[in-house]
ROBA-77170 format. One line per field, with one value per residue: x, y, z of N, C-alpha, C in turn. Coordinates in pm, whole numbers, plus 50000, padded with zeros to 5 digits. Last residue first. Layout:
! residues N
n.px	X|...;
n.py	Y|...;
n.pz	Z|...;
ca.px	X|...;
ca.py	Y|...;
ca.pz	Z|...;
c.px	X|...;
c.py	Y|...;
c.pz	Z|...;
END
This chain:
! residues 120
n.px	30307|30406|30341|30621|30863|31062|31217|31030|30967|31216|31243|31035|31124|31363|31260|31124|31344|31481|31294|31299|31565|31558|31386|31546|31757|31619|31542|31786|31854|31649|31444|31177|31093|31232|31091|30844|30924|31008|30765|30615|30764|30736|30460|30436|30582|30424|30192|30290|30348|30089|29977|30130|30052|29781|29814|29938|29741|29406|29174|28854|28565|28421|28111|28015|27758|27538|27342|27009|26835|26531|26216|26101|26021|26091|26274|26274|26536|26616|26834|26823|26742|26409|26392|26283|26262|26189|26092|26154|25824|25581|25405|25155|25193|25329|25383|25562|25737|26051|26262|26615|26843|27074|27290|27335|27537|27662|27987|28306|28606|28934|29190|29174|28829|28472|28206|27874|27661|27576|27549|27529;
n.py	80001|80317|80521|80644|80766|80643|80535|80368|80193|80071|79937|79748|79609|79500|79328|79146|79043|78919|78723|78571|78482|78327|78125|78017|77916|77720|77556|77466|77306|77106|77010|76994|77251|77362|77261|77390|77659|77675|77618|77841|78046|77975|78000|78277|78380|78292|78443|78700|78686|78648|78892|79068|78989|79060|79336|79394|79316|79308|79035|79019|78916|78942|78905|78800|78961|79032|79235|79162|79123|79290|79279|79568|79834|79919|79753|79564|79347|79038|78793|78437|78181|78259|78576|78828|79177|79523|79807|79993|80048|79805|79538|79375|79102|79062|79220|79027|78988|78871|78695|78757|78517|78297|78258|78330|78264|78176|78334|78381|78443|78530|78421|78427|78489|78427|78546|78605|78684|78890|79233|79432;
n.pz	80464|80381|80101|79912|79860|79720|79930|80057|79852|79818|80061|80024|79795|79899|80095|79926|79787|80001|80069|79833|79843|80074|79983|79781|79934|80078|79865|79769|79988|79988|79739|79686|79694|79481|79261|79310|79293|79026|78896|78973|78853|78581|78550|78598|78384|78171|78224|78187|77911|77812|77891|77736|77477|77485|77510|77263|77075|77220|77221|77051|76895|76582|76410|76104|75907|75633|75421|75343|75037|74971|74819|74630|74656|74903|75010|75297|75388|75555|75659|75612|75644|75599|75657|75859|75769|75798|75611|75420|75305|75415|75244|75182|75235|75469|75738|75986|76288|76334|76546|76560|76424|76583|76742|77069|77361|77589|77561|77472|77619|77558|77526|77180|77091|77034|76829|76743|76457|76299|76284|76000;
ca.px	30199|30454|30304|30494|30770|30958|31277|31095|30862|31156|31334|31033|30996|31368|31346|31050|31239|31546|31328|31173|31519|31643|31346|31417|31784|31684|31438|31707|31942|31661|31586|31252|31030|31272|31232|30851|30868|31101|30880|30571|30747|30869|30523|30367|30626|30561|30186|30240|30455|30190|29924|30133|30192|29818|29748|30007|29867|29510|29261|28987|28617|28517|28206|28042|27894|27563|27468|27102|26910|26675|26295|26120|25988|25978|26321|26191|26472|26586|26757|26859|26860|26504|26345|26369|26206|26288|26053|26235|25967|25627|25502|25175|25114|25395|25272|25554|25613|25977|26149|26482|26795|26952|27315|27238|27498|27517|27893|28173|28506|28796|29156|29260|28963|28588|28298|27988|27709|27495|27624|27458;
ca.py	79928|80185|80480|80573|80834|80712|80627|80476|80278|80145|80047|79840|79681|79592|79441|79223|79114|79028|78826|78634|78562|78446|78207|78077|78021|77831|77618|77554|77418|77203|77034|76868|77157|77396|77224|77244|77607|77703|77528|77706|78044|77981|77868|78180|78407|78243|78296|78660|78711|78544|78766|79076|78976|78920|79262|79424|79243|79364|79127|78969|78993|78869|78989|78751|78916|79002|79163|79248|79060|79285|79242|79426|79759|79988|79883|79598|79476|79115|78911|78572|78222|78147|78488|78711|79045|79416|79698|79992|80061|79944|79590|79517|79144|79021|79222|79120|78963|78996|78688|78758|78654|78319|78317|78270|78337|78201|78227|78436|78339|78578|78491|78405|78443|78475|78439|78657|78599|78769|79123|79367;
ca.pz	80534|80421|80236|79923|79950|79642|79833|80132|79909|79706|80028|80137|79791|79786|80133|80026|79713|79925|80167|79875|79730|80072|80097|79746|79835|80149|79948|79683|79953|80097|79762|79680|79787|79618|79281|79304|79418|79135|78880|79013|78999|78642|78529|78685|78521|78182|78224|78319|78007|77788|77944|77883|77519|77466|77617|77389|77083|77134|77293|77085|77008|76663|76483|76239|75932|75774|75446|75415|75146|74946|74937|74656|74534|74838|74960|75182|75405|75436|75700|75570|75721|75606|75551|75857|75798|75801|75699|75541|75278|75400|75340|75153|75119|75344|75645|75873|76215|76317|76454|76619|76428|76507|76611|76979|77240|77591|77589|77448|77599|77560|77649|77296|77057|77109|76865|76815|76565|76302|76343|76108;
c.px	30249|30347|30354|30468|30634|30857|31171|31149|30921|31047|31279|31121|30988|31240|31353|31130|31156|31443|31393|31201|31392|31602|31428|31366|31655|31710|31498|31597|31866|31747|31601|31401|31106|31213|31275|30994|30876|31052|30981|30685|30704|30858|30661|30431|30563|30615|30325|30233|30413|30307|30022|30082|30204|29962|29781|29946|29940|29643|29363|29062|28753|28569|28298|28146|27903|27707|27485|27230|27004|26743|26441|26204|25995|25933|26212|26231|26392|26519|26737|26774|26902|26619|26444|26309|26315|26217|26156|26202|26043|25777|25538|25276|25145|25321|25332|25418|25597|25854|26077|26373|26654|26905|27188|27256|27396|27470|27750|28075|28372|28703|29014|29213|29041|28718|28416|28075|27832|27537|27533|27541;
c.py	79855|80120|80339|80534|80769|80784|80708|80581|80395|80239|80134|79962|79783|79675|79545|79346|79200|79109|78945|78747|78638|78540|78336|78168|78092|77947|77736|77624|77518|77325|77143|76885|77024|77300|77248|77196|77455|77641|77548|77606|77905|77972|77866|78042|78308|78265|78237|78508|78665|78561|78652|78947|78979|78896|79113|79345|79269|79294|79185|79074|78934|78962|78900|78843|78864|78956|79145|79169|79162|79218|79225|79405|79610|79916|79963|79737|79505|79246|78993|78676|78365|78184|78373|78617|78941|79285|79585|79881|80069|79944|79736|79577|79288|79068|79190|79112|79069|78967|78822|78757|78654|78462|78338|78336|78260|78279|78273|78322|78409|78461|78541|78488|78423|78424|78500|78540|78659|78677|79001|79249;
c.pz	80656|80505|80262|80069|79959|79729|79758|80035|79986|79758|79915|80109|79904|79780|80023|80071|79808|79847|80097|79973|79766|79957|80102|79858|79795|80054|80025|79763|79864|80064|79868|79710|79792|79720|79425|79327|79422|79266|78991|79002|79047|78795|78596|78673|78619|78323|78241|78331|78147|77885|77926|77947|77671|77511|77606|77505|77215|77163|77196|77165|77043|76772|76565|76302|76074|75787|75597|75440|75209|75066|74897|74780|74561|74713|74891|75137|75278|75475|75575|75640|75691|75697|75541|75753|75798|75833|75686|75638|75411|75373|75312|75252|75082|75220|75509|75804|76106|76232|76451|76513|76488|76526|76531|76845|77160|77471|77584|77466|77581|77533|77660|77416|77186|77053|76940|76860|76629|76416|76354|76156;
END
């Protein structure tokens, strides 16, 4: 049984509640299989007595490949922002950045022609 949910890198788990729902019980004569909340424990009646149910905390995370891709994208964003900042303060770098952008656009156009993709 999952008692709580926590996030890791890139995952935010919000609006959670680690308390278990209240289940009204007949404590005098419970049936086998009945579940109750007793303090911080969940218990099940086995026909003879109440047994604590094991609980754990589930963790939601991204697999390693997804984490690697996100780190790569973050590094690319930082590099692009740094280039733009440098180019804004240096006219020669701004011209080079504009030529780089034009070359990338030309490459994408030629790639579409070669692969037969629709040209927008």
